[in-house]
C-alpha positions as CSV (number, residue, x, y, z in Angstrom):
1,M,54.1,1.5,-14.4
2,K,53.0,-2.0,-13.0
3,S,51.6,-0.8,-10.0
4,F,50.2,1.9,-12.0
5,I,48.3,-0.8,-14.0
6,R,47.4,-3.0,-11.4
7,D,45.7,0.5,-9.6
8,L,43.8,0.9,-12.9
9,V,42.5,-2.5,-13.3
10,T,41.5,-2.4,-9.7
11,T,39.6,0.6,-9.8
12,A,37.8,-0.8,-13.0
13,V,37.1,-4.0,-11.6
14,M,35.7,-2.6,-8.2
15,A,33.4,0.4,-10.5
16,V,31.8,-2.4,-12.5
17,V,30.8,-4.1,-9.5
18,I,29.5,-1.7,-7.4
19,F,27.6,-1.0,-10.7
20,L,25.9,-4.5,-11.3
21,I,25.5,-4.0,-7.8
22,L,23.1,-1.0,-7.9
23,Q,21.2,-2.6,-10.6
24,V,19.8,-5.2,-9.3
25,T,19.3,-3.2,-6.3
26,V,18.1,0.0,-7.0
27,Q,16.5,1.9,-9.9
28,V,15.0,5.9,-9.8
29,S,11.5,5.5,-11.3
30,V,10.0,8.7,-12.7
31,I,6.4,9.5,-11.4
32,N,4.2,9.9,-14.5
33,G,1.0,12.4,-14.1
34,Y,-1.3,13.2,-11.0
35,S,-2.4,9.5,-10.2
36,M,-0.5,9.8,-6.8
37,E,-1.2,13.4,-5.8
38,P,-0.9,15.1,-3.7
39,N,1.9,12.8,-2.0
40,L,3.6,12.1,-5.3
41,H,3.9,14.6,-8.2
42,D,4.2,14.5,-12.3
43,G,7.5,14.4,-12.6
44,Q,8.9,13.6,-9.3
45,R,11.4,11.0,-9.5
46,V,11.9,8.2,-6.5
47,V,14.3,5.5,-6.1
48,V,12.9,1.8,-5.7
49,S,14.2,-0.8,-3.6
50,K,13.8,-4.0,-5.6
51,V,15.4,-5.8,-2.9
52,T,12.5,-5.0,-0.2
53,Y,10.4,-7.9,-1.5
54,F,13.3,-10.8,-1.4
55,F,12.6,-10.2,2.5
56,H,9.3,-10.2,3.1
57,Q,5.8,-9.4,0.9
58,P,4.5,-6.4,-0.3
59,E,2.2,-5.1,3.1
60,R,-1.0,-2.4,2.6
61,G,-0.1,1.0,2.4
62,D,3.7,0.1,0.7
63,I,3.5,2.2,-2.4
64,I,5.3,0.0,-5.1
65,V,6.4,-0.2,-8.7
66,F,5.1,-2.1,-11.1
67,H,4.1,-3.5,-14.8
68,P,0.4,-3.4,-15.0
69,P,-1.0,-6.4,-16.3
70,A,-1.8,-5.8,-19.9
71,N,1.8,-3.4,-20.8
72,W,5.1,-4.5,-19.8
73,N,6.5,-1.6,-21.6
74,V,5.2,1.1,-19.2
75,V,5.8,1.1,-15.1
76,Y,3.1,2.6,-12.9
77,I,3.1,3.9,-9.0
78,K,0.5,2.9,-7.0
79,R,-0.3,1.9,-3.4
80,V,-1.2,-1.6,-2.3
81,I,-4.4,-1.8,-0.5
82,G,-5.4,-5.7,-0.9
83,L,-3.2,-8.3,0.0
84,P,-3.6,-11.9,-2.0
85,G,-7.4,-13.3,-0.2
86,D,-8.6,-10.0,1.3
87,T,-11.7,-8.8,0.4
88,V,-11.9,-5.2,-0.9
89,E,-15.2,-3.0,-0.7
90,I,-15.3,0.6,-2.2
91,R,-18.6,2.4,-0.2
92,S,-18.9,5.9,-0.9
93,G,-15.2,6.7,-1.9
94,K,-14.6,4.8,1.5
95,V,-12.1,1.4,1.6
96,Y,-13.3,-1.5,3.7
97,I,-10.7,-4.3,4.2
98,N,-12.8,-8.3,4.4
99,D,-15.8,-7.1,5.7
100,N,-14.5,-4.9,8.6
101,A,-17.0,-2.7,9.8
102,Q,-15.1,0.9,9.8
103,P,-13.4,2.1,6.8
104,L,-9.9,2.5,6.3
105,N,-7.9,5.5,7.6
106,E,-6.5,7.3,4.4
107,P,-5.1,10.2,5.5
108,Y,-3.0,10.3,2.5
109,Q,-5.2,9.9,-0.1
110,L,-7.7,12.0,-2.1
111,P,-11.1,10.3,-1.6
112,A,-13.1,8.3,-4.4
113,S,-16.6,9.9,-5.9
114,Y,-17.3,5.8,-6.5
115,S,-18.0,2.6,-4.9
116,L,-17.2,-0.9,-5.8
117,S,-18.6,-4.1,-5.0
118,K,-16.3,-7.0,-3.1
119,T,-13.9,-8.3,-4.9
120,E,-11.4,-10.9,-3.6
121,V,-7.8,-10.1,-4.6
122,P,-6.6,-13.7,-6.2
123,A,-3.6,-15.8,-4.8
124,D,-0.5,-14.1,-6.1
125,N,-1.9,-10.8,-6.8
126,Y,-2.4,-7.5,-5.4
127,F,-5.5,-4.8,-4.9
128,V,-3.7,-1.3,-5.6
129,L,-5.0,2.2,-5.7
130,G,-3.8,5.4,-6.6
131,D,-4.0,8.2,-4.0
132,N,-6.0,10.5,-6.4
133,R,-8.7,8.1,-6.4
134,D,-10.6,9.8,-8.9
135,N,-7.9,10.2,-11.2
136,S,-5.8,6.9,-11.2
137,N,-5.7,3.7,-13.5
138,D,-5.8,0.8,-11.2
139,S,-7.2,-1.9,-9.6
140,H,-10.9,-0.5,-9.1
141,N,-10.8,-0.7,-12.8
142,G,-10.9,-4.4,-12.8
143,W,-7.5,-5.4,-12.5
144,M,-5.2,-6.6,-9.9
145,V,-1.1,-6.5,-9.9
146,P,0.4,-10.1,-10.2
147,R,3.6,-10.6,-8.0
148,Q,5.9,-10.7,-10.2
149,N,5.3,-7.7,-12.2
150,I,6.0,-6.1,-8.9
151,I,9.6,-4.3,-9.7
152,G,10.0,-2.8,-5.6
153,E,9.0,-0.9,-3.4
154,A,9.2,3.2,-3.7
155,W,11.4,4.1,-0.9
156,L,13.3,8.0,-1.4
157,S,12.0,10.9,-3.6
158,I,15.5,12.4,-5.1
159,W,13.9,14.8,-7.3
160,P,13.0,17.8,-6.6
161,P,15.0,19.0,-4.1
162,Q,12.2,20.6,-1.9
163,V,10.8,16.9,-1.7
164,W,13.7,15.3,-0.8
165,G,12.9,12.5,1.7
166,Q,11.5,8.8,2.2
167,V,8.2,7.9,0.7
168,P,5.0,8.3,2.7
169,N,4.1,4.6,3.3
170,Y,2.0,3.7,5.6
171,S,0.9,0.4,7.6
172,F,-1.8,-1.2,7.9
173,D,-1.7,-0.8,11.7
174,E,-1.4,2.9,11.6
175,Q,-4.6,2.6,8.9
176,M,-6.6,0.8,11.0
177,A,-5.5,2.6,14.5
178,G,-7.3,5.7,13.0
179,A,-10.4,4.1,11.3
180,N,-11.0,2.5,15.0
181,S,-10.6,5.6,17.1
């Protein structure tokens, strides 16, 4: 009987430890809306890595999950376009970073029909855009994402089964390689 109780307590403690580790390191977020089409879809579920940004800062092309500045009760998912200190400009739907003569190569997005004058990204903030540019409430509307509002990086798509796999993040090098070719 003693062995049974010891095994039961050990199993319960391990279950609690595993539960706590998962709560601190990952979460599941549900895509709400169409702002990330054609890559992420309404109702799709993604695993968010909450530890990624303990090791490095968000990078251009990352898809992040965050609380928008005006409302901590909701969660948004968008793509990082501008980093702290960058200037971002949108001309005829094409994104230009830091006065680069070539626009970003963004094979993942549905183009915008708007323009945005040069905007400087403040320290500790990020400029984000949805992939479905004309149907996204994002930084082109005049707000940025403070670093402390970022929950983590979208990592894996887990639902529905036909879209299982890694979330399509694109590095800045990949975006610039296509722009300069």
